[in-house]
Backbone as a chain_set.jsonl record, in Angstrom:
{"seq": "MRNAYLILAALPLISGCVGTIAKTAVDVVTLPVKVASAGVDAVTTSQKEADEKRGRELRKQDEERGKQLRMAQERCRKGKALPTDDCAAIQQR", "coords": {"N": [[29.2, 2.534, -44.89], [29.38, 5.211, -43.829], [26.798, 5.329, -42.758], [26.231, 3.457, -40.912], [27.859, 4.238, -38.688], [26.678, 6.213, -37.995], [23.761, 5.753, -37.508], [24.561, 3.367, -35.227], [25.568, 5.707, -33.734], [23.417, 6.911, -32.59], [21.684, 5.319, -31.648], [21.756, 5.019, -28.376], [20.351, 7.671, -28.157], [18.14, 6.528, -29.226], [17.233, 4.296, -27.519], [15.783, 5.261, -25.394], [13.957, 6.584, -25.963], [12.44, 4.704, -27.083], [12.264, 2.801, -24.505], [10.53, 4.516, -23.073], [8.223, 4.983, -24.908], [7.5, 2.089, -24.594], [6.603, 1.749, -21.949], [4.244, 4.036, -21.506], [2.671, 2.771, -23.183], [2.173, 0.157, -21.963], [1.448, 1.604, -19.123], [-0.949, 2.835, -20.514], [-2.398, 0.292, -21.374], [-2.681, -0.639, -18.262], [-4.487, 1.035, -17.184], [-7.266, 1.064, -17.471], [-7.488, -1.245, -15.799], [-6.853, -0.18, -13.317], [-8.616, 1.641, -12.772], [-10.773, -0.033, -12.676], [-10.748, -1.318, -10.86], [-10.04, 0.381, -8.537], [-12.661, 1.604, -8.421], [-14.157, -0.448, -7.692], [-13.196, -0.982, -5.004], [-14.145, 1.098, -3.931], [-16.702, 0.853, -3.663], [-17.589, -1.372, -2.29], [-17.717, -2.607, 0.891], [-15.186, -3.665, 3.122], [-15.452, -6.019, 5.482], [-13.997, -5.64, 7.997], [-14.667, -2.724, 8.043], [-17.294, -1.993, 7.874], [-17.693, -3.509, 10.649], [-17.013, -1.607, 11.96], [-17.934, 0.68, 11.455], [-21.03, -0.116, 12.41], [-19.759, -0.141, 15.382], [-19.376, 2.491, 15.769], [-21.929, 3.413, 15.977], [-23.488, 1.855, 17.643], [-22.033, 3.156, 20.172], [-22.826, 5.754, 19.704], [-25.389, 5.537, 20.107], [-25.42, 4.503, 22.489], [-24.151, 6.875, 23.765], [-26.182, 8.643, 23.204], [-28.826, 7.431, 24.863], [-27.442, 7.866, 27.555], [-27.333, 10.533, 27.845], [-29.997, 11.313, 27.644], [-31.095, 9.608, 30.17], [-29.83, 11.067, 31.821], [-30.854, 13.819, 31.637], [-33.56, 13.156, 32.2], [-32.789, 12.21, 34.671], [-32.319, 14.566, 35.906], [-34.677, 16.33, 35.758], [-36.211, 14.596, 37.171], [-35.47, 15.214, 39.967], [-35.816, 17.862, 39.964], [-38.405, 18.158, 40.286], [-40.441, 18.262, 38.212], [-40.568, 16.288, 35.932], [-41.24, 14.615, 33.479], [-44.421, 13.055, 31.963], [-43.384, 10.605, 30.838], [-41.416, 9.905, 32.542], [-39.847, 7.667, 34.405], [-39.463, 7.869, 37.301], [-39.467, 6.61, 39.384], [-37.403, 4.028, 39.087], [-35.44, 5.563, 37.968], [-34.233, 6.543, 40.227], [-33.506, 4.645, 41.588], [-30.968, 3.856, 40.742]], "CA": [[29.898, 2.754, -43.94], [28.993, 6.028, -42.731], [25.45, 5.354, -42.533], [26.531, 2.297, -40.116], [28.31, 5.044, -37.685], [25.058, 7.096, -37.688], [22.888, 4.572, -36.697], [25.435, 3.344, -34.012], [25.92, 6.872, -32.696], [22.067, 7.296, -32.542], [21.049, 4.306, -30.867], [21.661, 5.372, -27.217], [19.078, 8.101, -28.087], [16.618, 5.947, -29.399], [16.727, 3.683, -26.77], [15.366, 6.109, -24.519], [12.65, 6.897, -26.871], [11.701, 3.087, -27.151], [11.987, 2.534, -23.255], [9.401, 5.816, -23.131], [7.42, 4.976, -25.322], [7.062, 1.1, -23.959], [6.599, 2.358, -20.26], [3.639, 4.308, -21.745], [2.077, 1.581, -23.476], [1.977, -0.654, -20.082], [0.605, 2.386, -18.536], [-2.267, 2.763, -21.456], [-2.964, -0.937, -21.108], [-3.355, -1.164, -17.365], [-4.488, 2.154, -16.537], [-8.405, 0.313, -17.163], [-7.692, -2.057, -14.79], [-6.781, 0.13, -12.159], [-9.827, 2.423, -12.812], [-12.011, -0.78, -12.287], [-9.823, -1.59, -9.324], [-10.244, 1.591, -7.824], [-14.287, 2.171, -8.576], [-14.792, -1.864, -7.163], [-13.443, -0.502, -4.037], [-14.879, 2.259, -3.189], [-18.395, 0.636, -3.704], [-17.578, -2.414, -1.36], [-17.707, -2.277, 2.268], [-14.912, -5.037, 3.952], [-15.773, -6.619, 7.241], [-13.732, -4.407, 9.353], [-15.133, -1.399, 7.859], [-18.955, -2.857, 8.54], [-17.585, -3.464, 12.414], [-16.124, -0.376, 12.752], [-19.439, 1.592, 11.556], [-21.585, -0.742, 13.622], [-19.065, 0.391, 16.545], [-19.584, 3.889, 15.921], [-23.346, 3.565, 15.485], [-23.619, 1.179, 18.854], [-21.828, 4.194, 20.971], [-23.692, 6.662, 19.573], [-26.649, 5.202, 20.651], [-25.59, 4.696, 24.221], [-24.099, 8.127, 24.206], [-28.206, 9.127, 23.744], [-29.508, 6.98, 26.169], [-27.042, 8.443, 28.674], [-27.884, 11.737, 27.596], [-31.433, 11.284, 27.827], [-31.232, 9.38, 31.289], [-29.264, 12.297, 32.546], [-32.101, 14.735, 31.696], [-34.801, 12.426, 33.232], [-32.886, 12.338, 36.223], [-32.57, 15.617, 36.512], [-36.11, 16.609, 35.715], [-37.008, 14.244, 38.28], [-34.862, 16.243, 40.673], [-36.221, 19.217, 40.048], [-40.093, 17.756, 40.499], [-40.816, 18.513, 37.096], [-40.759, 15.084, 35.796], [-42.29, 14.284, 32.31], [-45.112, 11.611, 32.292], [-43.002, 9.143, 30.324], [-40.625, 9.208, 33.423], [-40.161, 6.716, 35.622], [-38.735, 8.626, 38.704], [-39.014, 5.768, 40.852], [-36.386, 3.531, 38.267], [-34.352, 6.463, 37.984], [-33.872, 7.249, 41.708], [-32.802, 3.614, 42.343], [-29.864, 3.889, 40.117]], "C": [[29.335, 3.81, -42.777], [27.728, 6.253, -41.804], [25.126, 4.494, -41.291], [26.796, 3.482, -38.666], [26.908, 5.858, -37.093], [24.172, 6.437, -36.749], [23.551, 4.158, -35.449], [25.273, 4.461, -33.249], [24.227, 7.395, -32.219], [21.418, 6.283, -31.706], [20.786, 4.354, -29.162], [20.59, 6.196, -27.161], [17.9, 7.885, -28.505], [16.216, 4.917, -28.347], [16.215, 3.875, -25.701], [14.083, 6.537, -25.233], [11.591, 5.49, -26.387], [11.055, 2.514, -25.693], [10.483, 3.5, -22.852], [7.882, 5.113, -23.27], [6.397, 3.001, -25.157], [6.125, 1.014, -22.707], [4.779, 3.205, -20.705], [2.274, 3.577, -22.647], [1.5, 0.697, -22.221], [1.186, 0.382, -19.505], [-1.233, 2.559, -19.146], [-2.842, 1.766, -21.106], [-3.251, -1.282, -19.684], [-4.274, -0.542, -16.388], [-6.556, 1.529, -16.261], [-8.544, -0.346, -16.034], [-7.762, -1.403, -13.642], [-7.863, 0.832, -11.754], [-10.661, 1.557, -12.04], [-11.789, -0.963, -11.017], [-10.265, -0.377, -8.458], [-12.394, 1.819, -7.597], [-14.806, 0.604, -7.715], [-14.612, -1.566, -5.576], [-13.874, 0.471, -3.238], [-16.058, 1.928, -3.122], [-18.584, -0.571, -2.588], [-16.89, -2.085, -0.32], [-16.884, -3.614, 2.939], [-15.83, -4.534, 5.325], [-15.702, -5.686, 8.305], [-14.312, -3.412, 9.135], [-16.374, -1.356, 8.602], [-18.591, -2.693, 9.865], [-17.239, -2.267, 12.64], [-17.542, 0.804, 12.792], [-20.43, 1.41, 12.368], [-20.84, -0.179, 14.993], [-19.691, 1.631, 17.035], [-21.071, 4.134, 16.214], [-23.976, 3.244, 17.188], [-22.744, 2.612, 20.259], [-22.248, 5.371, 21.117], [-25.06, 6.818, 20.141], [-26.837, 5.387, 22.032], [-25.195, 6.1, 25.238], [-25.631, 9.079, 24.558], [-28.452, 8.728, 24.709], [-29.012, 7.292, 27.223], [-27.568, 9.832, 29.197], [-29.449, 11.719, 28.922], [-31.88, 10.577, 29.276], [-30.793, 10.324, 32.294], [-30.367, 13.672, 32.571], [-33.466, 14.783, 32.476], [-34.366, 12.445, 34.67], [-32.783, 13.595, 36.741], [-34.051, 16.665, 36.733], [-36.649, 15.831, 37.147], [-36.569, 14.888, 40.106], [-35.713, 17.193, 41.513], [-37.645, 19.449, 40.245], [-40.92, 18.478, 39.257], [-40.96, 17.633, 35.849], [-41.937, 15.201, 34.264], [-43.156, 13.185, 32.481], [-44.548, 10.387, 31.675], [-41.852, 9.126, 31.266], [-40.354, 8.888, 34.407], [-38.968, 7.297, 36.903], [-37.975, 7.743, 39.81], [-37.484, 4.712, 40.421], [-35.254, 4.17, 38.178], [-33.608, 6.682, 39.309], [-33.021, 5.743, 42.225], [-31.393, 3.353, 41.822], [-28.634, 4.293, 40.686]], "O": [[29.01, 3.642, -41.602], [27.544, 6.887, -40.765], [24.074, 4.633, -40.667], [25.98, 3.519, -37.746], [26.403, 5.952, -35.974], [23.969, 6.599, -35.546], [23.038, 4.666, -34.452], [24.851, 4.319, -32.101], [24.101, 8.342, -31.442], [20.47, 6.676, -31.026], [19.788, 3.823, -28.674], [19.718, 5.886, -26.349], [16.883, 8.564, -28.368], [15.025, 4.632, -28.221], [16.067, 2.944, -24.909], [13.158, 6.835, -24.478], [10.566, 5.344, -25.722], [9.946, 2.002, -25.541], [9.495, 2.96, -22.354], [6.957, 4.831, -22.508], [5.233, 2.731, -25.451], [5.117, 0.318, -22.581], [3.952, 2.735, -19.923], [1.106, 3.965, -22.624], [0.367, 0.773, -21.745], [0.019, 0.025, -19.343], [-2.292, 2.458, -18.527], [-3.883, 1.954, -20.476], [-4.053, -2.21, -19.572], [-4.74, -0.998, -15.343], [-7.081, 1.571, -15.149], [-9.504, -0.178, -15.282], [-8.586, -1.796, -12.815], [-8.204, 0.793, -10.572], [-11.234, 1.939, -11.02], [-12.626, -0.765, -10.137], [-11.056, -0.648, -7.554], [-13.04, 2.151, -6.602], [-15.887, 0.646, -7.127], [-15.56, -1.788, -4.822], [-13.911, 0.535, -2.009], [-16.746, 2.702, -2.456], [-19.681, -0.697, -2.045], [-15.814, -1.486, -0.312], [-17.568, -4.573, 3.298], [-16.413, -3.58, 5.84], [-16.5, -5.161, 9.082], [-14.674, -2.891, 10.19], [-16.528, -0.824, 9.702], [-19.109, -1.725, 10.421], [-17.191, -1.936, 13.825], [-17.987, 1.48, 13.719], [-20.873, 2.334, 13.051], [-21.667, 0.311, 15.762], [-20.266, 1.884, 18.094], [-21.339, 5.209, 16.751], [-24.671, 4.027, 17.836], [-23.341, 2.662, 21.334], [-22.206, 6.05, 22.143], [-25.667, 7.822, 20.514], [-27.71, 5.975, 22.67], [-25.472, 6.43, 26.391], [-26.025, 9.771, 25.497], [-28.386, 9.48, 25.68], [-29.772, 7.169, 28.184], [-28.002, 10.199, 30.289], [-29.734, 11.931, 30.1], [-33.006, 10.897, 29.657], [-31.273, 10.395, 33.425], [-30.538, 14.369, 33.571], [-34.141, 15.65, 33.032], [-35.103, 12.611, 35.642], [-33.1, 13.816, 37.91], [-34.312, 17.471, 37.626], [-37.342, 16.373, 38.008], [-37.29, 14.922, 41.103], [-36.097, 17.36, 42.67], [-38.137, 20.571, 40.36], [-41.926, 19.163, 39.44], [-41.412, 18.118, 34.811], [-43.048, 15.719, 34.151], [-42.71, 12.264, 33.165], [-45.049, 9.279, 31.872], [-41.048, 8.259, 30.925], [-40.507, 9.59, 35.407], [-37.805, 6.948, 37.107], [-36.977, 7.785, 40.529], [-36.581, 4.607, 41.25], [-34.162, 3.609, 38.267], [-32.416, 6.986, 39.334], [-32.112, 5.737, 43.055], [-30.664, 2.623, 42.494], [-27.609, 4.294, 40.004]]}, "num_chains": 1, "name": "protein.A"}
């Protein structure tokens, strides 16, 4: 009878350990899935990400073309045009 009381008294203490052990077991089992999922997400590109990247590239190209045009305009204005500068076309803009 005394052993039964000890077991009943110890049950609340043991239940915390059992819950922790079960949670740890679940974490150990799901860890490879989480790691694989993160790896796949890291190496794949969504359509939205691809569109954003392409938009950034296009804006950068536009900025560079604008910069080159302004430099050519300045050279034409100063009379120091390069052979590749089309000053007649540039002045019409």
